[in-house]
N, C-alpha and C positions, 0 to 999 in steps of 0.2 A: 329376622328378615325377610317374615312372610307377611306380615304387615306393609315393606314396600313392596314387594312383590305384586298383592291383591290393588298397592294402591294404582301403578303400574298400568296394570291391565281394565281401573277403571278408568285408567284417565285416557287408557285405548278407544273402550267402547264409548267413551260419550266424542273424541271423536277422530269418528272411522276416516281413515283416508280415503281424497279422492280421486281418482287416475284419470287424469280427460283421455278422451276419445281418438283412439290416432286421428290419423287427418285419411281422409280418402287416396284411393293407390292412385298416379298419374296413369291412366295407359289410355298408349295410343296405338290405335290398329295398321299393321305396316305393311299393306296391300302389295307392292312393290318386293317386299322378303316371301310373298307366299308362288310355291312352285307352281308352275303350268302343268295343269293337267295332265296324263300319260294317257292312252293305252296298256304301258306297258308293268305296270303297277297294279296289283288288288286293289278298289278302295270299300271301304263301308259307309255306309251314312247314319249319324251319328242326329239325333233332334238336338233341337239349338231353339233358343227364344223365336227365331223369326222362319224354323220352318227346320231345313238340313242341312249339314256337311258331308261334303264325301272327304273323309279321314282315310289318307293311305298306312298299306297292310304292309307293316313296316316291321324290325325286327322286335322292336317294341312292344309292336301290337300282340304281334305270337309270344312275347315273353311274360307278357299279361291273360292272353288267353289257356297255356301252360298253369301258370297259376292256380288259375280258378280255379282250372279241373281237377286244379293236386287236391284245392282244398274245399271242393263240391267233393270226393271223394271221401275224404276224410269223418 
């Protein structure tokens, strides 16, 4: 039984499987979905390719900040 397993292994090594590259994602910016800037919310500037983007400081960002502070304490 061992020679049979070895032959299967050698056969697979001779012809490796080639997986096709996935297609690029189709991404579209929806400017109509972006909420307008408001003076009621705090924002922070995040760097992006074309300069900076203002991102609202919401509950998700508060939770991320708390998590990073906890990890930094360890």
